[in-house]
Structures are given as structure tokens and as C-alpha cells.
C-alpha positions as CSV (number, residue, x, y, z in Angstrom):
1,M,-12.6,2.6,-36.2
2,D,-11.7,0.4,-39.6
3,A,-15.4,-1.0,-41.1
4,D,-13.7,-5.1,-40.3
5,R,-12.5,-3.4,-36.6
6,K,-13.4,-6.1,-34.1
7,K,-15.1,-4.8,-30.7
8,S,-11.6,-6.0,-29.0
9,D,-7.7,-4.7,-29.4
10,F,-7.1,-8.2,-29.4
11,S,-7.1,-11.1,-32.0
12,A,-6.5,-14.8,-30.5
13,I,-5.3,-17.1,-32.9
14,S,-5.3,-20.8,-32.1
15,I,-4.9,-24.2,-33.1
16,G,-6.5,-26.0,-30.3
17,P,-6.9,-24.5,-28.3
18,H,-5.8,-25.9,-24.9
19,L,-7.8,-25.0,-21.7
20,A,-6.0,-22.2,-20.6
21,Y,-5.2,-20.2,-23.6
22,T,-9.3,-20.4,-23.8
23,K,-9.9,-18.9,-20.7
24,F,-7.1,-16.2,-20.6
25,M,-8.6,-15.1,-23.7
26,E,-11.7,-15.0,-22.4
27,S,-10.6,-12.9,-19.6
28,I,-9.4,-10.2,-22.1
29,G,-12.2,-10.1,-24.6
30,A,-10.1,-11.1,-27.3
31,D,-12.1,-12.4,-30.7
32,T,-10.7,-15.6,-31.7
33,T,-10.1,-17.3,-34.7
34,Q,-9.3,-21.0,-34.6
35,M,-7.1,-22.1,-37.9
36,R,-8.8,-24.6,-39.5
37,H,-6.3,-25.6,-42.2
38,H,-2.7,-25.7,-40.2
39,M,-0.4,-27.7,-41.0
40,T,0.8,-30.9,-39.8
41,H,3.9,-33.4,-39.6
42,Q,2.3,-36.1,-41.3
43,Q,1.4,-33.5,-44.4
44,S,2.9,-33.8,-47.4
45,F,4.9,-30.7,-48.7
46,V,2.4,-29.2,-50.8
47,L,-0.4,-29.8,-48.5
48,K,1.7,-28.0,-46.0
49,G,2.5,-25.1,-48.3
50,A,-1.3,-24.8,-49.0
51,N,-2.4,-25.4,-45.4
52,F,0.0,-22.6,-44.5
53,L,-1.0,-20.2,-47.0
54,R,-4.9,-20.7,-46.3
55,S,-4.1,-20.3,-42.6
56,V,-1.9,-17.1,-43.3
57,R,-5.1,-15.2,-45.3
58,A,-7.4,-16.1,-42.2
59,I,-5.7,-14.4,-39.9
60,P,-7.9,-11.2,-39.2
61,A,-6.9,-7.8,-40.2
62,G,-7.4,-4.5,-38.3
63,Y,-6.4,-5.7,-34.4
64,K,-3.7,-4.1,-32.1
65,Y,-2.2,-7.0,-31.0
66,Y,-2.3,-10.8,-32.1
67,V,-1.8,-13.1,-29.5
68,S,-1.0,-16.9,-30.7
69,E,-1.4,-19.8,-29.3
70,S,2.6,-21.2,-30.3
71,C,1.3,-20.8,-34.0
72,F,3.3,-17.5,-34.2
73,Y,4.2,-18.3,-38.0
74,Y,0.7,-17.5,-39.3
75,P,0.3,-14.1,-38.1
76,V,4.2,-13.3,-38.9
77,M,3.6,-14.3,-41.9
78,A,0.3,-12.1,-42.6
79,R,2.2,-9.3,-41.9
80,R,5.1,-9.6,-43.8
81,F,2.1,-9.5,-46.7
82,G,1.0,-6.6,-45.4
83,R,-2.3,-8.0,-44.2
84,I,-2.0,-6.9,-40.7
85,S,-0.2,-4.6,-39.0
86,G,-0.3,-5.3,-34.9
87,K,1.7,-6.4,-32.7
88,I,2.2,-10.5,-32.2
89,I,2.5,-12.2,-28.5
90,D,3.2,-15.6,-29.1
91,L,2.0,-17.8,-25.8
92,C,4.5,-20.5,-25.9
93,A,2.7,-24.3,-24.7
94,S,3.6,-26.7,-26.9
95,P,6.5,-28.9,-27.8
96,T,7.1,-26.9,-31.5
97,Y,9.8,-24.6,-29.5
98,Y,12.0,-27.8,-28.5
99,Y,11.4,-30.2,-31.3
100,L,13.7,-26.8,-33.3
101,L,16.1,-26.8,-30.6
102,T,16.7,-30.5,-30.8
103,N,16.2,-31.0,-34.8
104,R,12.9,-32.8,-34.5
105,I,12.0,-30.4,-37.0
106,R,15.0,-29.7,-39.2
107,G,16.0,-28.7,-42.4
108,V,14.3,-25.9,-44.6
109,G,11.4,-26.4,-41.5
110,K,13.3,-25.2,-39.4
111,R,15.1,-22.8,-41.1
112,I,12.1,-20.7,-41.9
113,L,10.5,-21.3,-38.4
114,T,13.5,-19.7,-36.6
115,N,13.1,-17.0,-39.1
116,L,9.6,-16.2,-38.6
117,L,10.1,-16.9,-34.7
118,R,12.7,-13.7,-34.2
119,D,9.4,-11.4,-35.6
120,V,7.7,-12.2,-33.0
121,D,7.4,-8.9,-30.7
122,G,6.4,-10.7,-27.2
123,F,6.5,-14.0,-25.7
124,L,4.4,-15.5,-22.9
125,F,6.4,-18.2,-21.9
126,E,4.3,-21.2,-20.0
127,G,6.6,-21.9,-17.2
128,K,10.6,-21.3,-17.2
129,F,11.5,-24.3,-19.1
130,V,10.0,-23.3,-22.2
131,G,11.8,-19.6,-22.5
132,D,14.9,-21.2,-21.7
133,V,14.3,-23.4,-24.8
134,V,13.2,-19.6,-27.4
135,H,16.2,-18.2,-25.7
136,K,18.5,-21.0,-26.9
137,L,17.2,-20.8,-30.1
138,G,18.6,-17.1,-30.3
139,V,15.6,-15.1,-30.1
140,D,15.7,-12.4,-27.1
141,K,12.3,-10.9,-26.9
142,P,10.0,-8.9,-24.5
143,N,8.4,-11.8,-22.1
144,G,6.4,-13.3,-19.4
145,I,5.8,-15.9,-17.7
146,V,2.3,-17.8,-17.3
147,Y,0.8,-21.1,-16.3
148,T,-1.7,-23.6,-17.1
149,Y,-3.6,-25.0,-14.6
150,V,-6.2,-28.1,-13.4
151,K,-9.7,-28.1,-14.7
152,P,-11.7,-26.7,-12.1
153,E,-14.2,-29.9,-12.6
154,R,-11.3,-32.4,-11.7
155,F,-9.2,-29.8,-9.5
156,A,-12.6,-30.1,-6.8
157,T,-12.4,-34.1,-7.2
158,L,-8.9,-34.6,-7.0
159,A,-8.4,-31.9,-4.0
160,R,-11.0,-34.5,-1.9
161,R,-9.3,-37.2,-2.6
162,K,-7.2,-39.7,-0.6
163,P,-4.2,-41.1,-2.3
164,S,-3.4,-44.6,-1.9
165,L,0.1,-44.1,-0.3
166,K,0.0,-47.9,0.4
167,S,0.4,-49.3,-2.9
168,K,3.4,-50.3,-4.8
169,N,2.3,-48.9,-8.2
170,V,3.3,-46.1,-9.9
171,S,1.5,-44.2,-13.2
172,I,1.9,-41.7,-15.9
173,I,-0.1,-40.0,-18.1
174,A,0.9,-40.2,-21.2
175,T,-0.5,-38.3,-24.7
176,N,0.7,-37.9,-28.3
177,D,4.0,-38.1,-28.5
178,A,5.5,-41.1,-26.4
179,Y,9.2,-40.0,-26.9
180,Y,8.5,-36.3,-25.8
181,K,6.7,-37.5,-22.5
182,G,9.7,-40.2,-21.8
183,L,7.1,-43.1,-21.6
184,D,9.9,-45.4,-23.2
185,I,12.5,-43.5,-20.1
186,L,10.3,-44.8,-17.3
187,L,9.3,-48.3,-19.2
188,E,13.0,-49.0,-19.1
189,A,13.4,-47.7,-15.8
190,M,10.5,-50.3,-14.7
191,E,12.9,-52.8,-16.1
192,I,15.5,-52.3,-13.2
193,V,13.2,-51.3,-10.4
194,N,11.4,-54.5,-10.9
195,V,15.0,-56.6,-10.4
196,E,15.1,-54.9,-7.1
197,D,11.5,-55.1,-6.1
198,P,9.3,-57.2,-8.5
199,E,6.1,-56.3,-6.6
200,I,6.2,-52.5,-7.9
201,T,3.8,-51.6,-10.8
202,L,2.9,-49.5,-13.3
203,T,0.2,-48.4,-14.9
204,V,-0.1,-46.1,-18.2
205,I,-3.0,-43.8,-19.0
206,P,-2.6,-43.2,-22.3
207,K,-4.1,-40.8,-24.7
208,N,-3.2,-41.0,-28.7
209,I,0.2,-42.6,-28.1
210,D,1.0,-45.9,-30.2
211,F,2.0,-48.5,-28.4
212,V,3.9,-50.7,-31.2
213,P,7.6,-49.3,-30.8
214,L,7.5,-49.5,-26.9
215,R,5.7,-53.4,-27.3
216,H,9.1,-54.7,-26.6
217,L,9.4,-53.1,-23.0
218,M,5.8,-54.0,-22.2
219,T,6.3,-56.4,-19.2
220,E,3.6,-57.9,-17.4
221,N,4.3,-55.0,-14.4
222,V,3.1,-52.8,-16.8
223,K,-0.9,-52.3,-16.9
224,I,-3.0,-50.0,-19.5
225,D,-5.6,-47.9,-17.8
226,T,-7.7,-45.6,-19.8
227,D,-10.0,-44.1,-17.2
228,M,-7.4,-41.4,-15.5
229,M,-9.6,-40.8,-12.3
230,R,-9.7,-44.7,-11.3
231,A,-6.1,-44.9,-12.2
232,L,-5.3,-42.2,-9.9
233,C,-7.0,-44.1,-7.2
234,Y,-5.4,-46.6,-6.8
235,T,-1.4,-44.9,-7.7
236,S,1.3,-44.3,-5.0
237,L,3.8,-42.5,-6.8
238,Y,3.3,-40.5,-10.3
239,V,6.7,-40.3,-12.8
240,H,7.0,-37.9,-16.0
241,P,10.6,-38.5,-16.7
242,A,10.1,-35.8,-20.6
243,R,12.5,-35.2,-22.3
244,G,11.2,-32.0,-22.9
245,D,7.5,-31.5,-21.7
246,V,6.7,-27.4,-21.7
247,F,4.6,-27.8,-18.7
248,P,2.2,-30.5,-18.3
249,A,-0.6,-30.3,-16.3
250,S,-0.8,-34.0,-16.2
251,P,1.8,-33.7,-12.9
252,L,-0.2,-30.7,-11.4
253,E,-3.7,-33.1,-11.2
254,A,-1.5,-36.0,-9.6
255,M,0.0,-33.8,-6.9
256,L,-3.3,-32.5,-6.4
257,G,-4.4,-35.5,-6.0
258,G,-1.6,-35.8,-3.2
259,I,0.2,-38.3,-5.1
260,P,3.9,-37.3,-4.9
261,T,5.5,-36.9,-7.9
262,I,8.8,-37.6,-10.2
263,V,9.6,-35.1,-13.1
264,S,13.1,-34.7,-15.4
265,D,14.9,-31.9,-14.8
266,N,13.9,-31.3,-19.2
267,M,10.4,-30.4,-18.8
268,G,8.4,-27.0,-17.2
269,T,6.6,-28.4,-14.0
270,R,10.4,-29.1,-12.6
271,E,10.2,-25.6,-11.1
272,V,6.8,-27.0,-9.1
273,V,8.5,-30.3,-7.6
274,E,11.8,-28.4,-7.1
275,A,9.5,-26.3,-5.0
276,V,8.6,-29.2,-2.8
277,N,11.2,-31.8,-2.7
278,R,14.8,-31.0,-5.2
279,D,15.2,-35.1,-4.6
280,F,12.1,-35.5,-7.0
281,V,13.5,-33.9,-9.7
282,V,16.0,-36.3,-11.8
283,S,17.6,-36.6,-15.2
284,P,15.2,-37.8,-18.1
285,D,17.1,-41.6,-18.0
286,P,16.3,-45.2,-17.1
287,K,19.0,-45.3,-13.7
288,S,18.5,-41.9,-12.7
289,V,14.6,-42.2,-12.8
290,A,14.8,-45.9,-11.0
291,E,17.0,-44.9,-8.2
292,Q,14.1,-42.1,-7.5
293,I,11.2,-44.4,-7.8
294,L,13.5,-46.9,-5.4
295,A,13.9,-44.4,-2.8
296,Y,10.3,-43.7,-2.5
297,F,9.1,-47.0,-2.7
298,S,12.0,-47.3,0.6
299,L,10.1,-44.3,2.9
300,N,8.0,-45.4,5.5
301,Y,4.2,-44.5,5.4
302,A,4.6,-41.5,7.8
303,Q,7.2,-39.9,5.2
304,K,5.4,-41.1,2.4
305,S,2.3,-39.1,4.2
306,K,4.0,-35.4,4.8
307,L,5.3,-35.5,0.8
308,S,1.5,-36.2,0.0
309,L,0.6,-33.3,1.7
310,K,3.5,-30.9,0.7
311,F,2.7,-32.0,-3.3
312,R,-1.1,-31.4,-2.8
313,N,-0.5,-27.8,-1.0
314,A,2.1,-26.7,-3.8
315,A,-0.4,-28.2,-6.5
316,K,-3.2,-25.9,-4.9
317,H,-2.0,-22.6,-6.3
318,Y,-2.5,-23.8,-10.3
319,N,-6.2,-23.6,-10.2
320,E,-8.3,-21.3,-12.9
321,K,-8.8,-17.8,-10.8
322,E,-5.4,-17.8,-9.5
323,Q,-3.7,-18.4,-13.0
324,V,-6.3,-16.4,-15.2
325,A,-5.5,-13.3,-12.7
326,N,-1.6,-14.3,-13.4
327,F,-2.4,-14.4,-17.0
328,K,-3.8,-10.7,-16.5
329,T,-0.8,-9.1,-14.0
330,V,1.8,-10.4,-16.9
331,L,0.0,-9.5,-20.0
332,K,-0.6,-5.9,-19.0
333,R,3.0,-5.4,-18.2
334,L,3.7,-7.6,-21.4
335,L,2.0,-4.8,-23.5
336,T,4.3,-1.7,-22.2
337,E,7.5,-3.3,-23.4
338,V,6.1,-4.7,-27.0
């Protein structure tokens, strides 16, 4: 074994990392490397280039497998430079692939990243949706499906909580990119909803959201609450009309709390929701979203209660134990194919 070779066969490369990725890597005993100088959209071209090279140089040598969390471009370039020789597996769990497909990442940047994506040896898709996106980008490599889960401490609390099904409040947990999450779609849908029923309100639970571009859509029926657990306590319906969200945990959290959940047909969590009730998967446009919100609030309490139980039971499978076990099983199979 080389002097600089670590104990594990796996090197975990991440920018975040997010909760599930951390636990997945711990479960296989991977050695972790966090990219301290990663590229961002806000950086200048020169700074992006400098950080790209710094991150490539930070990839450690001597591993059999490199499991990157949506930052495949760093180990791929390190291998092209001859610094590493291991197989590269990318766990797709970020908006990057959707941004490439829809030209939110465009020009030279898109050409470079798409070219590097083709050098990945295998993929772990966080849900089926992102797998479809990668295939549309023209990449077809060995792959498997894994899923995120609700944090254990939140899981226990939400699973015990009684939903407020008699309220007329809708909520959404919106983080980072309002366009990607479809927050503007929901705000426009609420204007349609309130023409029919002015008592229905919306609570936005924000994290790093810029409300300035949305100010013209913020009516008196739209409230902001930064306390997620408190906000979900008085919510009867959760709505997440994303334009392209990979597999967000927030709809799972709402479902686990017994809150019926509407999602768009252009996001990963649709596969969980449609298994409960296909009517709750809608097109990401204001009219479709508004129609389903009004359809839900036309139900009686007994009907809402039945839906509440079904949504909660579906979400219970997205716990740490089950999803870590699924990850290990899927990875073991994938390693025989790359």
C-alpha cells in the first residue's frame, strides 16, 4: 500500500455536505475531504478558475473509489491530470444537473461541466427525477437510486404531532433559490385561490430567500414564519410546486407531520406523493396548483384525516436506518458495474 493511502477504499468529496451524504459516507467508513475553495455562481471568472484548480489539487491520491456529492468535476479533472486513478461515483443531490439541462448554467461553463460529467463512472441518483435529468443530458452510466431522509430528532417530533387539519393555512419551506423551489408559482396560485376563498392563507418558512423580486406577490394573506416546527403546527396543507427540485426533505417533513402535501411533477418527491394520491402531483403552474389547493379545502374533515394518515405512513419509510441500509445495498451493487 502506498504511504499516502488511507485506511478506506473510499474517498468522500463534498462541498456541503448534506445530512444524508454524511451518514452514507460514515456507513462505509469513507475518508472525507470537504472542498474549502469551491466555485460559486457569484464569483468572478478568474476566482472561479483559481478555486477550481485549488479544489482539484485538494483531491487526495491513493483511493480505489471517489464518491463525490454533486461535485464530480473536481475528481474527474484530478484524474485527467493523472493525480488519481480510482473510479468516480457521483451522488447527484444538487440543482447543478437541472441548471445544466435548463441552461441556467450556460455557455462555456455548461460545455465544460457536461463534458466532465461524461467521465463519471457511476451515479447514485437521489430519487428518480435527477436520474431522468442526467439521462436527458446525454449521460448513460451504471447507476442506482438512493434517498434522503428526515433528521432523527425532527422525525421523532413530527411523527407524534397532530396536524391542524381544520385550519385554512397552506405552508411551504423555501430555501436558497425561490425560482427553483417555485415560490413565485405558489404566490401566484394563492392570488387565484383567494378570489374563490379569501380565508385561505399561506405561511412561507424561509431560509436564505431573497423576497425582493417577490414583493409584488406578497398579499396580506401571505405570512412569514422562520420557525418551521411552529409553522407546521397550524398548517393544514403543504405545497411545494418546484420547477426542478431533486429530492427535497421538506415535503417529507410535512408528510411525516400528517400534513397532506401537493408537489409538482418536476421534482423527486413526486414519486412518494403519487404513491399516496396522484391528484396531489400537479404541473408547476399557478392555475394547476390553485385548483388542487381549492380541491383539498373542499374536502370534509374525515376525508382530510384519511389523507393525513396515508401521507404520514408513506413518509415514515424516509428514516435514517432504512435509507442508510438502502444506500449500502445500492452502492454494493453499483460497485460491481463500474
